[in-house]
LODODO-554965 format. One record per residue: residue number from 1; x, y, z of N, C-alpha, C, CB in turn. Coordinates in steps of 0.02 Angstrom, whole numbers, plus 32768, in hexadecimal, padded with zeros to 4 digits. Glycine has a CB too. Example, Ala and Ser with C-alpha at 12.3 -4.5 7.8 and 13.67 -1.06 7.14 Angstrom:
BEGIN
nr, npx, npy, npz, capx, capy, capz, cpx, cpy, cpz, cbpx, cbpy, cbpz
1, 8294, 7EE4, 8186, 8267, 7F1F, 8186, 8294, 7F5B, 8186, 8235, 7F20, 81C4
2, 8282, 7F90, 8162, 82AC, 7FCB, 8165, 8285, 8002, 818A, 82C0, 7FE2, 811E
END
This chain:
BEGIN
nr, npx, npy, npz, capx, capy, capz, cpx, cpy, cpz, cbpx, cbpy, cbpz
1, 3237, AFA0, 1C07, 3211, AF87, 1C44, 324C, AF92, 1C8C, 31F7, AF29, 1C34
2, 3238, AFB0, 1CB7, 3267, AFB7, 1CE1, 3261, AF72, 1D1F, 325F, B006, 1CFD
3, 329C, AF66, 1D49, 3297, AF29, 1D69, 3267, AF19, 1D7E, 32B7, AF20, 1D90
4, 323C, AF4A, 1DB1, 31FE, AF2C, 1DDA, 31D5, AF28, 1DA8, 31DD, AF56, 1E18
5, 31C7, AF3C, 1D7D, 318C, AF23, 1D47, 31A0, AEE7, 1D34, 3180, AF4E, 1D04
6, 31E8, AED9, 1D20, 31F7, AE89, 1D05, 31F3, AE5A, 1D30, 3239, AE7D, 1CEC
7, 3206, AE66, 1D7B, 31F3, AE39, 1D9E, 31A2, AE37, 1DB3, 321F, AE3E, 1DD1
8, 3174, AE68, 1DBB, 3132, AE55, 1DCE, 311F, AE2A, 1D8A, 30FD, AE98, 1DE0
9, 312A, AE44, 1D54, 3114, AE12, 1D13, 313D, ADD5, 1D1B, 3125, AE33, 1CC2
10, 3174, ADB8, 1D26, 318D, AD81, 1D2F, 3163, AD50, 1D58, 31C7, AD8C, 1D47
11, 3154, AD77, 1D9F, 313D, AD46, 1DCE, 30E5, AD3A, 1DBC, 314F, AD66, 1E21
12, 30D6, AD71, 1DA5, 3088, AD5D, 1D79, 308E, AD24, 1D51, 306C, AD97, 1D40
13, 30B5, AD3A, 1D1F, 30BE, AD03, 1CEB, 30BE, ACB7, 1D14, 310D, AD11, 1CBF
14, 30E8, ACAE, 1D44, 30FE, AC6A, 1D72, 30C6, AC63, 1D86, 3134, AC6A, 1DAF
15, 30A4, AC8F, 1DAF, 3063, AC6A, 1DD7, 3028, AC5F, 1DAB, 3045, AC97, 1E18
16, 3022, AC80, 1D74, 2FEA, AC76, 1D49, 3006, AC17, 1D19, 2FE4, ACD1, 1D09
17, 3042, AC21, 1D0F, 3057, ABEE, 1CEE, 304E, ABB2, 1D1B, 309A, ABFA, 1CD8
18, 305A, ABAE, 1D60, 3066, AB81, 1D8F, 301A, AB65, 1D91, 3088, ABA0, 1DD4
19, 2FE1, AB94, 1D90, 2F98, AB84, 1D93, 2F73, AB65, 1D56, 2F76, ABC1, 1DA2
20, 2F8C, AB6C, 1D29, 2F6B, AB51, 1CEE, 2FAB, AB33, 1CB4, 2F38, AB93, 1CCD
21, 2FD2, AB2B, 1CD1, 2FFC, AB1F, 1C9F, 3012, AB1F, 1C56, 2FFE, AB01, 1CA7
22, 300E, AAE2, 1C25, 301B, AAE4, 1BE5, 2FF1, AB0C, 1BBF, 301C, AAAB, 1BCE
23, 2FA5, AB0D, 1BC6, 2F7D, AB48, 1BB7, 2FA0, AB97, 1BB2, 2F49, AB48, 1BEF
24, 2FA1, AB9C, 1BDD, 2FCA, ABED, 1BF6, 3000, AC08, 1BCE, 2FF2, ABE9, 1C3E
25, 302A, ABC0, 1BCF, 306B, ABCD, 1BA3, 3045, ABD2, 1B4E, 30AD, AB7E, 1BAE
26, 303A, AB9E, 1B44, 300C, ABB2, 1AFB, 2FEF, ABF7, 1AF2, 2FCA, AB84, 1AF5
27, 2FC2, AC00, 1B22, 2FA7, AC57, 1B17, 2FDA, AC7F, 1B20, 2F6D, AC76, 1B4B
28, 300C, AC8F, 1B44, 3034, ACB8, 1B3B, 3059, ACB6, 1B00, 3055, ACB8, 1B69
29, 3074, AC80, 1AD8, 3095, AC7D, 1A9B, 3066, AC95, 1A68, 30AF, AC39, 1A8D
30, 301E, AC9A, 1A5C, 2FFA, ACBE, 1A38, 2FE9, AD0B, 1A3D, 2FCD, AC9F, 1A39
31, 3018, AD21, 1A72, 301A, AD6B, 1A83, 3032, AD92, 1A54, 303F, AD7A, 1ABB
32, 3013, ADDF, 1A2C, 303F, ADFD, 1A13, 3071, AE17, 1A27, 302E, AE19, 19FD
33, 30AB, AE32, 1A02, 30E9, AE61, 1A31, 30BA, AE97, 1A5D, 312A, AE98, 19F4
34, 30EB, AEA1, 1A94, 30C9, AEDC, 1ABF, 30AA, AEBB, 1AF6, 3091, AF0B, 1A97
35, 3080, AE7D, 1AF4, 3057, AE7B, 1B18, 306A, AE7F, 1B6C, 303A, AE49, 1B01
36, 30AA, AE5E, 1B7E, 30AF, AE60, 1BBD, 30BE, AEB4, 1BD6, 30E8, AE2A, 1BCE
37, 30D7, AED9, 1BA5, 30DF, AF1F, 1BAE, 309F, AF47, 1BC4, 30F9, AF3B, 1B70
38, 3064, AF24, 1BA7, 3033, AF4C, 1B98, 300C, AF2B, 1BE2, 300F, AF43, 1B42
39, 301B, AEED, 1BF3, 2FF1, AED9, 1C1F, 3017, AEF5, 1C6A, 2FE5, AE86, 1C15
40, 3040, AEFF, 1C6D, 3075, AF1D, 1CAB, 304C, AF7B, 1CA8, 30EE, AF18, 1C87
41, 304B, AF7B, 1C6F, 303D, AFCD, 1C7E, 2FEC, AFCB, 1C96, 3049, B006, 1C2A
42, 2FC0, AF99, 1C81, 2F79, AF98, 1C9A, 2F7D, AF77, 1CD6, 2F45, AF77, 1C6C
43, 2FAB, AF5E, 1CF7, 2FBB, AF4E, 1D36, 2FC9, AF84, 1D6A, 2FEE, AF27, 1D31
44, 2FFB, AF9A, 1D51, 3013, AFDD, 1D73, 2FD5, B002, 1D88, 3041, B00D, 1D3F
45, 2FAF, B011, 1D4B, 2F71, B042, 1D52, 2F45, B032, 1D87, 2F46, B043, 1D15
46, 2F32, AFFA, 1D7B, 2F02, AFC9, 1DA2, 2F21, AFD6, 1DF6, 2F0D, AF69, 1D81
47, 2F55, AFBB, 1DF8, 2F66, AFC0, 1E49, 2F5F, B017, 1E64, 2FC4, AFA1, 1E57
48, 2F89, B038, 1E37, 2F75, B098, 1E52, 2F3B, B095, 1E60, 2F78, B0DF, 1E17
49, 2F0D, B082, 1E26, 2EC8, B089, 1E35, 2E91, B075, 1E66, 2EB7, B07A, 1E0F
50, 2EC7, B052, 1E8E, 2EA1, B01B, 1ED1, 2E71, AFF0, 1EB2, 2E72, B046, 1F14
51, 2E81, AFCF, 1E7C, 2E60, AF8C, 1E5E, 2E17, AFAE, 1E35, 2E49, AF49, 1EAA
52, 2E13, AFF5, 1E19, 2DED, AFFF, 1DDA, 2E05, AFF9, 1DA2, 2DD6, B033, 1DD4
53, 2DE5, AFB1, 1D89, 2DF9, AFA1, 1D40, 2DDD, AFD6, 1D14, 2DDE, AF57, 1D27
54, 2DBC, AFF6, 1D1E, 2D98, B01C, 1CDD, 2DE3, B05B, 1CD4, 2D2E, B04B, 1CF9
55, 2DE2, B070, 1D18, 2E1C, B0B0, 1D18, 2E6D, B07E, 1CF5, 2E2C, B0DA, 1D89
56, 2E6A, B050, 1CFC, 2EB3, B031, 1CF3, 2E9F, B026, 1C9E, 2ECB, AFDB, 1D2D
57, 2E6F, B013, 1C8E, 2E67, AFF9, 1C38, 2E5C, B03C, 1C04, 2E14, AFC0, 1C2D
58, 2E55, B062, 1C27, 2E41, B0A4, 1BF8, 2E71, B0E0, 1BF1, 2E00, B0C4, 1C12
59, 2E74, B0FE, 1BBA, 2EA6, B137, 1BA0, 2E76, B177, 1BBE, 2EB6, B138, 1B3B
60, 2E88, B1A9, 1BEA, 2E70, B1E4, 1BEA, 2E9C, B226, 1BDD, 2E54, B1E6, 1C21
61, 2E75, B265, 1BD2, 2EA9, B295, 1BD0, 2E77, B2CB, 1BF6, 2ECB, B2A9, 1B7E
62, 2E90, B2EE, 1C0E, 2E73, B333, 1C1E, 2E68, B35B, 1BF3, 2E92, B355, 1C43
63, 2E26, B37C, 1BDF, 2E15, B3C0, 1BAB, 2E34, B402, 1BC2, 2DC0, B3D1, 1BA7
64, 2E67, B42C, 1B89, 2E79, B452, 1B95, 2E5D, B496, 1BC2, 2E87, B44F, 1B69
65, 2E65, B4B9, 1BF1, 2E27, B4E8, 1C0B, 2E24, B519, 1BD5, 2E32, B510, 1C58
66, 2DE1, B523, 1BCE, 2DCB, B540, 1B94, 2DB5, B52F, 1B5B, 2DEA, B559, 1B87
67, 2DB4, B4EB, 1B51, 2D98, B4C7, 1B1D, 2D5E, B4AE, 1B39, 2DC1, B493, 1B01
68, 2D25, B4C7, 1B17, 2CDF, B4B0, 1B16, 2CC6, B473, 1AF7, 2CBD, B4DC, 1AFC
69, 2CA3, B44B, 1B14, 2C8A, B409, 1B0B, 2C82, B415, 1ABB, 2C40, B3F3, 1B3C
70, 2C5E, B43B, 1AB6, 2C43, B44F, 1A5F, 2C99, B444, 1A3E, 2C16, B4C2, 1A4F
71, 2CC7, B462, 1A4B, 2D01, B45B, 1A32, 2D10, B41A, 1A33, 2D2C, B47F, 1A4E
72, 2D1D, B3F4, 1A68, 2D31, B3AE, 1A68, 2D14, B387, 1A38, 2D25, B38F, 1AA2
73, 2CC8, B38C, 1A3C, 2CA6, B360, 1A18, 2CBF, B360, 19C5, 2C5B, B373, 1A24
74, 2CB2, B3AF, 19B7, 2CC5, B3BE, 195F, 2D0A, B3A9, 1960, 2CBF, B41A, 193D
75, 2D41, B3B6, 1995, 2D8F, B398, 1988, 2D84, B349, 1980, 2DCA, B3A8, 19D1
76, 2D6D, B317, 19AD, 2D6B, B2DD, 19A5, 2D42, B2C8, 1952, 2D4B, B2C5, 19E8
77, 2D08, B2E1, 1941, 2CFC, B2E0, 1906, 2D0D, B2EC, 18BE, 2CE1, B2F0, 190E
78, 2D40, B31F, 18BC, 2D6E, B323, 1895, 2DA8, B2F7, 1882, 2D7D, B34D, 18A3
79, 2DB2, B2D4, 18CF, 2DE5, B29D, 18C4, 2DCF, B274, 18A4, 2E00, B27D, 18F6
80, 2D88, B25E, 18B9, 2D72, B22C, 189A, 2D62, B22D, 1856, 2D45, B21A, 18B6
81, 2D50, B25F, 1836, 2D4C, B274, 17E8, 2D80, B26C, 17CE, 2D3C, B2B4, 17D6
82, 2DCA, B292, 17CD, 2DFD, B283, 17AE, 2E29, B235, 17BF, 2E21, B2BF, 17B9
83, 2E17, B212, 17F4, 2E39, B1E0, 1803, 2DF0, B195, 17CE, 2E47, B1E3, 1870
84, 2DBD, B1C6, 17BD, 2D92, B185, 1790, 2D87, B149, 17CD, 2DCC, B15C, 1740
85, 2D58, B164, 1806, 2D3F, B14A, 1850, 2CF9, B166, 1844, 2D6B, B16D, 189D
86, 2CC0, B145, 183E, 2C86, B153, 1841, 2C63, B16B, 188E, 2C6D, B11C, 1824
87, 2C40, B1A4, 189D, 2C2E, B1B4, 18DB, 2BEB, B197, 18D3, 2C35, B200, 18F0
88, 2BD7, B14F, 18FB, 2B95, B132, 18F0, 2B6F, B144, 191E, 2B90, B0F0, 18EC
89, 2B76, B170, 195C, 2B47, B186, 197F, 2B63, B1B0, 19C4, 2B1C, B14B, 198C
90, 2B2D, B1C1, 19D7, 2B48, B201, 1A16, 2B18, B1FB, 1A3C, 2B51, B258, 1A03
91, 2B29, B1ED, 1A90, 2AE6, B1FA, 1AC7, 2B16, B22C, 1AEB, 2AC1, B1AD, 1AFF
92, 2ADB, B25D, 1AEB, 2AEE, B290, 1B28, 2AD1, B28B, 1B62, 2AE2, B2D1, 1B1B
93, 2AEA, B252, 1B7A, 2AD3, B22E, 1BC2, 2ABB, B267, 1BEC, 2B13, B203, 1BEE
94, 2AD7, B29F, 1BFF, 2AD6, B2D2, 1C23, 2A93, B2E2, 1C1B, 2B05, B304, 1C14
95, 2A81, B2F8, 1BD2, 2A5E, B31A, 1BC9, 2A0D, B2F6, 1BD3, 2A77, B334, 1B91
96, 2A1B, B2B4, 1BD7, 29CD, B27E, 1BDD, 29DB, B284, 1C29, 29C9, B217, 1BB5
97, 2A00, B28B, 1C40, 2A01, B27E, 1C94, 29EA, B2D0, 1CA9, 2A5F, B261, 1CBA
98, 29FD, B2FD, 1C99, 29DC, B340, 1C9D, 298E, B34B, 1C82, 2A09, B36D, 1C76
99, 297D, B315, 1C4C, 2928, B317, 1C47, 290F, B2FA, 1C76, 2907, B2F9, 1C0E
100, 2922, B2C3, 1C9F, 290D, B2A0, 1CB8, 2901, B2B4, 1D0E, 2930, B270, 1CA1
101, 290F, B2FD, 1D1B, 2937, B31C, 1D55, 295E, B314, 1D7C, 2925, B32B, 1D72
102, 2988, B2EB, 1D65, 29D9, B2DC, 1D7E, 2A08, B301, 1D64, 29F5, B299, 1D6F
103, 2A1F, B332, 1DA4, 2A59, B34F, 1D87, 2AA0, B336, 1D87, 2A5C, B386, 1D9F
104, 2AAC, B34A, 1D4E, 2AFD, B321, 1D3D, 2B1B, B34E, 1D1C, 2B02, B2D8, 1D0C
105, 2B5D, B33C, 1D1B, 2B86, B365, 1CF9, 2B9D, B338, 1CBA, 2BC2, B380, 1D29
106, 2BD1, B35B, 1C8B, 2BCB, B33D, 1C52, 2BEA, B2F2, 1C45, 2BE3, B36B, 1C28
107, 2BB4, B2C0, 1C1B, 2BC0, B28F, 1C13, 2BAE, B285, 1BE9, 2BB9, B270, 1C31
108, 2BE2, B27C, 1B99, 2BC2, B27C, 1B53, 2BE0, B233, 1B38, 2BDA, B2C5, 1B1E
109, 2BB3, B213, 1B17, 2BD4, B1DE, 1AFD, 2BE7, B1DC, 1AAB, 2BAB, B1A7, 1B11
110, 2C17, B1D4, 1A86, 2C1C, B1D9, 1A34, 2C31, B18B, 1A28, 2C5E, B219, 1A13
111, 2C20, B169, 19E7, 2C35, B130, 19DA, 2C47, B12D, 1996, 2C0B, B103, 19ED
112, 2C73, B110, 1985, 2CA6, B123, 194B, 2CAD, B0CF, 192D, 2CFE, B14E, 196E
113, 2C9E, B0C5, 18F3, 2CB0, B084, 18D1, 2CE1, B099, 1882, 2C5C, B056, 18BF
114, 2CFA, B068, 1879, 2D19, B04E, 183D, 2D06, B00D, 1822, 2D5A, B04C, 1846
115, 2CBA, B008, 17F7, 2C9A, AFCB, 17E9, 2CC2, AF8A, 17D4, 2C6E, AFD9, 17B9
116, 2CF5, AF99, 17A3, 2D2F, AF79, 1798, 2D47, AF49, 17BC, 2D58, AF9C, 1795
117, 2D71, AF6A, 17FB, 2D94, AF69, 1826, 2D6A, AF2D, 185F, 2DA1, AFB3, 1837
118, 2D38, AF4D, 186A, 2D0A, AF2E, 188E, 2CEF, AEE6, 187C, 2CDB, AF57, 1890
119, 2CE3, AEE5, 1838, 2CDB, AEA6, 1825, 2D22, AE7B, 1811, 2CAA, AEAB, 17EB
120, 2D5A, AE8F, 1807, 2D8C, AE6C, 180D, 2DA0, AE5C, 1863, 2DC0, AE91, 17E3
121, 2D8C, AE6D, 1876, 2D9D, AE64, 18E0, 2D6E, AE34, 18E9, 2D86, AEB4, 1925
122, 2D32, AE3B, 18DE, 2D02, AE09, 18F9, 2CFE, ADC9, 18CE, 2CBB, AE28, 18FC
123, 2D26, ADBE, 189D, 2D33, AD82, 186B, 2D6B, AD6A, 189F, 2D4F, AD96, 180F
124, 2D98, AD84, 18B5, 2DD9, AD70, 18BA, 2DC9, AD56, 1915, 2E19, ADB9, 18A2
125, 2D99, AD6B, 1930, 2D79, AD58, 197E, 2D3C, AD8D, 1980, 2DBA, AD68, 19CB
126, 2D05, AD5B, 1984, 2CBE, AD76, 1988, 2CB3, AD91, 19C9, 2C88, AD41, 197A
127, 2CD9, AD95, 19FA, 2CDF, ADB3, 1A36, 2CE5, ADFF, 1A3D, 2D13, AD97, 1A52
128, 2D21, AE09, 19FB, 2D23, AE52, 1A00, 2CED, AE73, 19F7, 2D4A, AE6C, 19D8
129, 2CBC, AE4B, 19D9, 2C7F, AE87, 19CC, 2C6B, AEA9, 1A14, 2C31, AE61, 19A7
130, 2C87, AE8B, 1A48, 2C6A, AEAE, 1A89, 2C97, AEF7, 1A8F, 2C77, AE77, 1AD7
131, 2CC1, AF07, 1A5F, 2CDD, AF3D, 1A6B, 2CC6, AF6F, 1A30, 2D27, AF31, 1A72
132, 2CA2, AF5B, 1A12, 2C8A, AF85, 19DF, 2C45, AFAD, 19FA, 2C7C, AF58, 199D
133, 2C3B, AFE2, 19E8, 2C67, B00B, 19BB, 2C92, B037, 19DF, 2C41, B034, 198E
134, 2CCA, B048, 19D1, 2D04, B07F, 19FE, 2CE6, B0BA, 1A10, 2D4A, B09B, 19D3
135, 2CDA, B0CB, 1A67, 2CBE, B0F2, 1A85, 2CF3, B11E, 1A94, 2C9A, B0D8, 1AB5
136, 2CDA, B169, 1A91, 2CF4, B1AB, 1A9E, 2CD5, B1B8, 1AD9, 2CE8, B1E1, 1A69
137, 2CF1, B1CE, 1B23, 2CB1, B1EC, 1B4B, 2CD9, B223, 1B65, 2C88, B1B9, 1B8C
138, 2CAC, B24E, 1B72, 2CBD, B2B0, 1B8C, 2C8E, B2A2, 1BD7, 2C86, B30D, 1B3E
139, 2CB5, B2A7, 1BFA, 2C92, B29F, 1C4C, 2CBC, B2E6, 1C75, 2CAF, B23C, 1C7E
140, 2C8F, B2F0, 1C8D, 2C9D, B33E, 1CB2, 2C9D, B31C, 1CFC, 2C53, B388, 1CA5
141, 2CD3, B336, 1D28, 2CF3, B30F, 1D70, 2CDA, B343, 1DA7, 2D57, B307, 1D74
142, 2CBA, B339, 1DC0, 2CA3, B35C, 1E0A, 2CCF, B39E, 1E06, 2CB8, B327, 1E59
143, 2D19, B3AB, 1DF8, 2D21, B401, 1DF6, 2D21, B41A, 1DB7, 2D63, B420, 1E16
144, 2D09, B3FB, 1D8A, 2CDB, B426, 1D4E, 2D19, B428, 1D06, 2CC1, B48E, 1D72
145, 2D48, B3F9, 1D1E, 2D64, B3EE, 1CDC, 2D4F, B3B0, 1CBA, 2DAA, B3EF, 1CE0
146, 2D5F, B3B8, 1C72, 2D36, B38B, 1C46, 2D7F, B35A, 1C48, 2D11, B3AF, 1BEE
147, 2D72, B31C, 1C33, 2D9A, B2DF, 1C27, 2D86, B2C0, 1BE5, 2D90, B2AC, 1C5F
148, 2DB1, B2AB, 1BCC, 2D9F, B270, 1B91, 2DB6, B22B, 1B9E, 2DC1, B280, 1B4A
149, 2D91, B1F5, 1BA5, 2D93, B1B1, 1BA6, 2D8A, B18A, 1B63, 2D64, B19D, 1BD3
150, 2DC1, B14D, 1B5A, 2DBA, B127, 1B29, 2DD4, B0EE, 1B45, 2DD4, B13C, 1AEE
151, 2DC1, B0B3, 1B30, 2DDB, B070, 1B2F, 2E2D, B06F, 1B24, 2DB5, B048, 1AF5
152, 2E5C, B050, 1B3F, 2E9C, B04C, 1B35, 2E97, B00B, 1B10, 2EC9, B051, 1B75
153, 2EB0, B022, 1AC5, 2E94, AFEA, 1A99, 2ED7, AFC6, 1A8D, 2E6A, B004, 1A4F
154, 2F04, AFD4, 1AAF, 2F4E, AFB9, 1AA2, 2F3D, AF65, 1AD8, 2FA0, B003, 1ACD
155, 2EFE, AF67, 1B00, 2EED, AF2D, 1B1D, 2EDF, AEF2, 1AF4, 2EBB, AF39, 1B41
156, 2EA8, AF10, 1AC6, 2E87, AED6, 1A94, 2EC8, AED2, 1A55, 2E2A, AEF6, 1A6C
157, 2EF5, AF0F, 1A5B, 2F18, AEF3, 19FE, 2F57, AED2, 1A22, 2F3A, AF49, 19AE
158, 2F7A, AEE4, 1A55, 2FA2, AEB7, 1A7B, 2FAB, AE7D, 1AAD, 2FB6, AED0, 1A8C
159, 2F89, AE8A, 1ACF, 2F72, AE5E, 1AF0, 2F44, AE17, 1ADE, 2F58, AE83, 1B10
160, 2F2E, AE1F, 1A97, 2F0D, ADE8, 1A86, 2F44, ADB6, 1A6A, 2ED4, ADFA, 1A55
161, 2F0E, AD9B, 1A3E, 2F50, AD5F, 1A08, 2F67, AD82, 19E0, 2F37, AD1A, 19D4
162, 2F91, AD77, 19AE, 2FB4, AD87, 1981, 2F7C, ADA0, 1941, 2FE5, AD4C, 1976
163, 2F78, ADDA, 1927, 2F59, ADDC, 18EB, 2F6E, ADCD, 18AA, 2F47, AE0D, 18E8
164, 2F4E, ADD3, 1879, 2F73, ADBD, 1841, 2F89, AE05, 1820, 2F45, AD88, 180E
165, 2FCE, AE22, 1801, 2FEC, AE51, 17F2, 2FA8, AE86, 17D9, 3025, AE3B, 17BF
166, 2F82, AE79, 17B1, 2F4A, AEAB, 1796, 2F1E, AEB9, 17CA, 2F20, AE90, 175B
167, 2F11, AE94, 17F5, 2ECF, AEA8, 182E, 2EF9, AECA, 1864, 2E9E, AE5C, 1856
168, 2F45, AEB2, 1869, 2F5B, AED8, 18A0, 2F65, AF29, 1887, 2FA2, AEB5, 18BD
169, 2F78, AF35, 1837, 2F88, AF6D, 183C, 2F38, AF9A, 1840, 2FBB, AF79, 1800
170, 2EFD, AF74, 1824, 2EC7, AF9A, 180E, 2EB8, AFBF, 1853, 2E88, AF6D, 17EC
171, 2EB7, AF74, 1891, 2EC0, AF95, 18D0, 2EE1, AFC8, 18FF, 2EC7, AF79, 18E2
172, 2F17, AFC2, 18EF, 2F48, B008, 1902, 2F3A, B040, 18E6, 2F8F, B005, 18EF
173, 2F01, B047, 18A4, 2EFA, B08A, 1890, 2EC0, B0A6, 18B5, 2EF4, B091, 1846
174, 2E98, B075, 18D0, 2E5D, B093, 18FA, 2E78, B09E, 192B, 2E22, B06E, 1907
175, 2EA8, B06C, 1952, 2EB9, B08A, 1992, 2EE4, B0DB, 1982, 2EEC, B04C, 19BE
176, 2F08, B0D7, 195D, 2F30, B120, 1948, 2EFB, B15F, 1949, 2F54, B11A, 18F0
177, 2EBA, B13F, 1928, 2E89, B175, 1923, 2E5D, B17E, 195F, 2E5F, B16A, 18E8
178, 2E5D, B14F, 1991, 2E42, B15B, 19CA, 2E79, B187, 19F7, 2E2A, B118, 19E8
179, 2EAE, B172, 1A06, 2EDE, B197, 1A21, 2EDE, B1F2, 1A17, 2F19, B175, 1A02
180, 2EEC, B203, 19C8, 2EDE, B238, 19BB, 2EAA, B261, 19CE, 2EE1, B236, 1990
181, 2E66, B235, 19CC, 2E34, B267, 19DF, 2E32, B27B, 1A1F, 2DF7, B253, 19D2
182, 2E59, B252, 1A49, 2E64, B26D, 1A92, 2E96, B2AC, 1A8F, 2E85, B22F, 1AC5
183, 2ECD, B2A2, 1A6F, 2F04, B2D8, 1A6D, 2EE1, B30A, 1A51, 2F47, B2C8, 1A46
184, 2EC6, B313, 1A0C, 2EA0, B348, 19F3, 2E63, B353, 1A1D, 2E8D, B33C, 19AE
185, 2E45, B337, 1A34, 2E02, B353, 1A5A, 2E07, B36D, 1A94, 2DD2, B325, 1A67
186, 2E37, B360, 1AB8, 2E4C, B390, 1AEF, 2E6D, B3C9, 1AED, 2E6B, B377, 1B15
187, 2E78, B3DB, 1AB0, 2E9E, B41E, 1A9B, 2E60, B436, 1A6E, 2EF3, B414, 1A6C
188, 2E35, B422, 1A4E, 2DF1, B434, 1A2D, 2E1D, B452, 19F5, 2DB3, B46B, 1A59
189, 2E52, B418, 19E2, 2E6B, B435, 1992, 2E56, B409, 195F, 2EBE, B43A, 1985
190, 2E5E, B42C, 1918, 2E44, B3FC, 18DB, 2E7D, B3EB, 18AA, 2E08, B421, 18AD
END
């Protein structure tokens, strides 16, 4: 972490701690390794995006030129199959909009879940159900380029309270799968 990020983190931590005291210090003590670095990464993205929290909390990658929507979807589904994550639904949102007479570039939502990990996560923290299922979204920007978005899973993993080792390992496998979906989907790789 560079000095500027360290200083921002320190100032933020001091400010928050002075506002809420011992409860904040106790919560910080329960965080996973890497929480501060992940927080600062999201903070920097939030500032760069002029307060757009969605921009700050997503992973995104531009699809390479010449890779079709069908190639992206097939590649993402291939990763899911290879990593034992179930495709639990797709919403071709742009097609629905077109059916309603609304012009739209591509917006395609894909949902994935590892049921065993989902159960373990909600047993650990029922509120984690709000993150289920994992979504991968393919969005066409106004310039015609396709982009793939998914939630930055490091927020839930590193910025949350420490997980038991078995849950941490299972959650990291899902995290790595989502990351691989972006990387391979952008290239149309199998």
